[in-house]
C-alpha positions in Angstrom: 18.6 -2.5 -2.8 15.3 -0.6 -2.7 14.2 1.7 0.1 10.5 2.4 0.7 9.1 5.3 2.9 5.4 5.5 3.5 3.4 8.5 4.6 -0.2 9.7 4.7 -1.6 7.6 7.5 -3.5 9.1 10.3 -7.0 9.3 11.8 -10.1 9.3 9.6 -13.8 9.1 10.3 -16.0 6.2 9.2 -16.8 6.9 5.5 -13.8 9.3 5.1 -10.8 9.1 2.8 -7.0 9.0 3.1 -4.3 8.7 0.6 -1.1 6.8 1.4 2.1 7.4 -0.4 5.2 5.3 -0.8 8.4 6.9 -2.1 10.8 4.4 -3.5 14.5 4.8 -4.1 17.4 2.6 -5.2 17.1 -0.1 -7.9 13.4 0.4 -8.6 13.7 -0.6 -12.3 14.0 -4.2 -11.2 10.7 -4.2 -9.3 8.1 -6.5 -10.8 5.2 -6.0 -8.3 4.3 -3.1 -6.1 1.9 -3.6 -3.3 0.2 -2.4 -0.1 -0.3 -4.8 2.8 -1.9 -4.2 6.2 -1.8 -5.7 9.6 -4.4 -5.2 12.3 -3.8 -6.0 15.9 -3.8 -9.7 16.5 -4.1 -10.5 12.9 -1.8 -11.7 10.1 -0.5 -9.2 7.5 -2.7 -9.3 4.4 -2.4 -8.1 0.9 -4.6 -5.0 0.2 -3.7 -4.2 -3.4 -0.9 -4.9 -5.9 0.2 -3.3 -9.1 2.4 -4.7 -11.9 4.3 -2.6 -14.5 1.7 -3.7 -17.1 -0.8 -1.8 -14.9 -2.5 -5.0 -13.9 -4.0 -4.5 -10.4 -5.3 -6.9 -7.8 -7.4 -6.0 -4.7 -8.5 -7.8 -1.6 -12.3 -8.5 -1.8 -12.8 -6.3 1.3 -11.5 -3.2 -0.4 -12.7 -3.6 -4.0 -14.5 -0.6 -5.2 -13.2 1.5 -2.3 -9.4 1.5 -2.6 -7.2 2.3 -5.7 -3.5 1.6 -6.1 -1.5 3.7 -8.6 2.0 4.7 -9.4 3.6 7.9 -10.6 6.8 6.8 -12.4 8.2 10.3 -12.6 8.0 10.6 -8.8 8.9 7.0 -8.1 5.9 6.9 -5.8 3.1 4.4 -5.3 -0.2 5.5 -3.9 -3.1 3.9 -2.1 -6.3 6.0 -2.3 -8.7 4.8 0.3 -12.3 5.9 0.2 -15.4 5.0 2.1 -13.2 3.9 5.0 -14.6 1.5 7.6 -13.5 0.8 11.2 -12.2 -2.6 10.0 -9.7 -0.8 7.8 -7.8 0.2 10.9 -4.3 -1.3 10.7 -0.7 -0.5 10.0 -0.3 -0.3 6.3 3.0 -1.4 4.6 4.4 -0.6 1.2 5.9 -3.6 -0.5 8.1 -4.1 -3.6 9.1 -7.4 -5.1 12.0 -8.1 -7.4 11.0 -11.4 -8.9 14.3 -11.7 -10.9 16.4 -11.9 -7.8 13.7 -13.2 -5.4 13.9 -10.1 -3.2 11.1 -8.5 -1.2 11.3 -5.0 0.3 9.1 -3.4 3.0 8.5 0.1 4.2 8.4 0.9 7.9 4.6 1.1 8.0 2.1 3.8 8.6 -0.8 3.7 11.0 -4.4 4.2 9.7 -7.1 4.5 12.3 -10.8 4.8 11.4 -13.2 5.9 14.0 -17.0 6.1 14.0 
């Protein structure tokens, strides 16, 4: 089992920055993909960014060049640095971890990000 706890959400102005953190505990050594997803009101949850142990990253087109996913192995924490925020980035952001070996997916409780003009 893996537990994920997000923090760092809140209110930001258009063009501002926020950094989300996701602290992982449990069997994290089995995780093959770390990710951040978001879900805006009335929309489906979508992938924002993902990170593999090889350091390969993947970003949604809408956030490329503005968001950066990273991981601090010593702290067992995954980050999402969000710069040049836009109103359309407003959503609940979820941390995600996938254990491909056992086909298990884990989710955090979500953290609200609101961008105002």
